[in-house]
N, C-alpha and C positions, 0 to 999 in steps of 0.2 A: 163162770164155767169151771167146773171141777173136772180135771182130767189128769191130776197129779196127786201124789201122796208122799208124805215124809213120815217114816216110823222112827220113834225115839226109843232109846234104851229104857226109859221109864215106863214104857208100855203104851204110850199114846200114839195115835196116828192122826196127823193133821192133813186137811185137804188144801189143795192149791191149784194154780193154773200152770200149765206147761208153757214155757217160753223157749226151751230147747229140749227135745225129747231124749230119753235114755233112762237106763237103770244103773244105779251105782250105790256106793256106800263109803263112809269115812267118818272121821272124828268131827263132830259138829262144833264149830267155833264161830266167834263173831268179831268184827272190827267196828270201832266207833268212828272211823275216819269219814268225814263229810265229802272229801274229794279224793282223787287218786285211785279210782276204781280200776283203771287200766294197769297201774303199777301194782296194785294189790293182787289182781287176778293173774299177773305174770310173775309174782314173787315165788321162787322155788321153796321158800319156807312153808308154803301152804300145801305142799305135796301130801297126798293121802288124807286131806281134810275137806270138809264141806264148809264153805265160807258163807256166813250170813252177814249182810250189810245192815247195820242198825239205822243208817240214814235211809229215809223212805224211798227216794227217787234216785235210781242209779242209771246214768247214761245221759245226763242233761247237757253234756258238751261233746258228745260223740265218741268216736274211737280212732285214735291215731297211733300208728305203730311205733313212732319215735319215742313214745312214752313207755314202751314195754321194758320190763326188767329182765326178760328172758325171751326165748324164741317161741314160747307157747303159753297157753293158759295152764296154770299149775294145780289149782284145787280140783278135787274129783267132781264137784258140783258147786253151783252158786245159787243163793237165795236172797231175795229182796222183797220189800213191800210192792215195788213196781220197777221193772226193767223197761227202758225204752227199747224201741225196735232195733236201734243200732247195736246195742249191747247184746240183745237177744239173738240177733242174726250172727254176730261175731262168735258167740258161744256155741251156737248151732253148727257153724262152720268148723269149729274146733272139736266138735263132738263131745262137748261138756254139757251135761244136763243142767237146766236152769228152771227154777220155779218162782212164781210170785203170787200176788193176791192172797197172802196169808199174813197173820199178825206177827211180824218180826219182833215186836216188843215182847210178846210172850216167849218167843224163842230165846231172846237175849236174857230175859229174866230167868228162864229155866236154866240156861247155862251158868249164869252167875250164882244161882242158888244150889244147883246140883253138880256143877262142874262140866267141863267138856265131856261129851258122851258119844257113843256110837249112834249112828243113824243110817237109815236106808231110804233111798229115793227111787220112786217109779213114776215116770212122766211120759205121757204120750197116749196114743190110741189103745184102748182095751186094757189098760193097766188096772190093777186092783190094790186095795190095802194090803192084801197078802203078799203081793209082789214086793212092796216096800218093806214089809216085815222080814221077808226072806233075805233081802239085801242087808238089813240091819243085823240079823242074826249071824251073817257071814263076815261081819266087820271085825277086823283084828285090832287090838290095842296098839297104840303108837309104838310101845316098846317092843312089840313083836315084829315090826318092820325092820328086821336086822340089817338089811342091805338097802335101805332107802336112799342112800347116797348115790347108788348106781343110776337111779332114774333122773338125777338132777345135776350130775357132774359132767364135765367134759370127759370124753373117752380117750383123748390124746392131748398131750401138752400143746398149748397155744400161746402165742406171744402178742400182747397188745402194747405197741410202742407209744411213747410220748412223741412229741413233735420230732419227726425224723431229721429235721434240719437244725434242731436245737441241741443243747447239751443235755445229756442224760444224768440226772442227779442221783438216781438210785435204781437198783435192780431188785424188784420184789418177787419172791416166790409165793404165789397165792394158792393155797390148798383149797380147791373148789369143792366144798361140801354142799353147794347149792347157792353160789354167789349171785347177788344182784348185780346187774350190769353197771349200775351207777357207782358201785364201789370201785370197780376197775377204772371208770371214767374219772372219779375223784383223785385217784392216784396218778393217772396219766396227766391230768391237768396240772399237777405239781411237779412234773418232770420225771416221773418214774416209769420205767419200762416194767410191765407186769407180765410175768410168766405164769400162766394159769395151768395148774397141774391137777390131774385126777385126784379125787378124794382118797383113793387107796394107794397113793404114791408111796415110795420107800424113801428112807434117808438118802440112798444113793441117787434117786431121781432129783432130790432137792440139791444135793451137792453138785450135780451136773449143771445146775443153773448158776451156781456160785453167787447166791443172792446176798444183798445187804440186810434184808429183813425177811423173815418168814411170817406170812400173814395167813391166819386161818379164818375162813369165811363164815358167813351165816349159812343156814340150811335147815332142813326139816328133821323131825324125829328126836329120838332119845340120844343124847350125847354119848352114853355108854356103849352104843353100838358102833361108834366110829373108832375102832381099835387101831386101824392103820394110821389115822391122823394123830392119835395119842402117842403112838410109837415114834412118829416123826418129831413131835414136840419134845419128847423125852430125849431124843438123840441130839437135839440142838440147844436145849435149855442151858443158859449160862454162857454159851459160845456164840450164839446168833440172836439178835433182837427178835422178840416174838410179839406179834400183834394179833388181835382177834376181834371180831364183831359177832354178837348174838350167840349162835351155836359155837362160834370160835372161842368166845370167852369160856363157855362151859367145858369145851374140849381141853383147853389149856389148863384150866383149874383142875380138872379131873386127872389129867396126865401128871400133874405135879404134886399129887397127893391130896387134893381136895375132893369134894363130893357134890353131886347134883341131885335135884329132886323134881318131880313133876308138880306143876302148879295146879290149883283148882280149875281155873279157866284162863290163865295166862294173861299176858299184856299184848293187846293188838289194837293199835290206833295211833294217832298223831298228836296226842295231848297228854303224854305221860310226864309228870314233873320229876326231875332228877336233881338231887342236891349234891354238890361237891363238898366233901367233908373238910377239905383244906381251906377253901375260900368262902364257904357258906353261900355260894352262888347257886341259884336254882335256874335250870334251863328246861324248856319243853322239848320233848323228844318223840321220835317215831319208833314204835316197837312192834315186834311180831314174834312172840315165842311162848311156848308152853312149858318150858323147863327153866330152872334157875340154879345158880350156884348156892348151895346151902352151907357149905364149908369151903372157904377159899384156900385151905391148906397153908402153904408158906407165903401166899400172896396177900398184899394189903388191900382191904376194901377202901377205895378212895371216893366212891360215889354210891348213893343209895336212892331207891325210889321213895319219894315223899309219901306215897299212899300206903306202902306196906313194908318199907325198910329192906326190901330185897337188894342184893348186890347189883349195882349198875356199872361199876368201874373197878378194875383190879390192876394193881401195878406191883413191880418188884425191881429194885435196882440190882439185886443179886442175880436174878434170873433174866434180867433185861426184858421185862414184860410190861405191856400196856394193852388193856382190853376194855371193850365197852359192850354192855348187854343190849343197849339200844342201837339204832341205826343212825350214825352221824351224817351219813349221806342223804338221809330223809328220802325224798321221792316216793310217796308224797310226804309233806310235813315241814316243820320249821327247820331253819338252818342255824339254830343256836349253837350247835356243837360241831360244825365243820372243821374247827381247828384241830380236831382229833387227827386228821390226816396230816396236818403240819407237824404234829407231835410224832407221828410215825416216821415221817421223812427226817425229822431231827434225830431220831434214833439211828438212822443210817449215817448221818453226818458224824455223830459221836463215834460210831464204829470206825469210820474212815480216819478220824483224828487219832484214835487209839492205835490203829494199824500203822499210821505214819510215824508215831512216836517210837 
């Protein structure tokens, strides 16, 4: 049954089946992950995008809220070869258009060959191809979403404590540019209290926390649009240890004199190989980003992607920086790189030792 359409920026309009009705638009991207659809659909890094699953059946183990990475579904729409009723009902309840019964292999191939592109979706009763085309034509480039952080960040500072009955090993100020919940959990599990701050916080807001480490989170969009976060990084570079994941790596590099660029179709999946240049060790990683650090500036590239040599890890003793382009917390994905969070806490220990001396 055809009652949905997706219009692509290359001029094509594809037919599909409605699983959750609605009309929307966004940047068309894909993930190669076989599992973890709940985590992917609630990852704030997918804001303003239309997420296509390359794996054909999405929903075969139901929907459980304890797996969510945020409090809502984040992409503008979702596409699969086939959605189960559980996932379709969840997306409908969230008001997120969803379509299936189309060749997702063709969509993935199109994005790989032509790059992430604008698309428009019209799904439900009485929709037409023209409706989908109108949505696509109104779609803005990701770089034009200049305040995308406002839709994914906390509006007020919040505190996530480690075990309240145990010793607190560190106080982390986390700039929330669209943070996954499992990043906070990974830090809590290691004895850190995490003070989550809005993406547009000021240096004074960070100073009020008196943190041991400043952590810049993952998130959606163009890193060049996160001017407030870059200002905070500049204010504390060299004086306070800096850590970052995904967008956080890009923001830190840009703030310190490096540069970033948009990738053709990005890295999104749970099987991206990353090589450590110091040890020659290769780990498998979870990734979700459409931008990358093209020039690290004063930072040292310590890890690279095996497939395309893009920067996956940056460090600097002078500036007290350690960042990762991938997601060490996974969820979903391999746990090969969880020791990153131990390294972040070790930065806090080093700071305390210096202060004591």
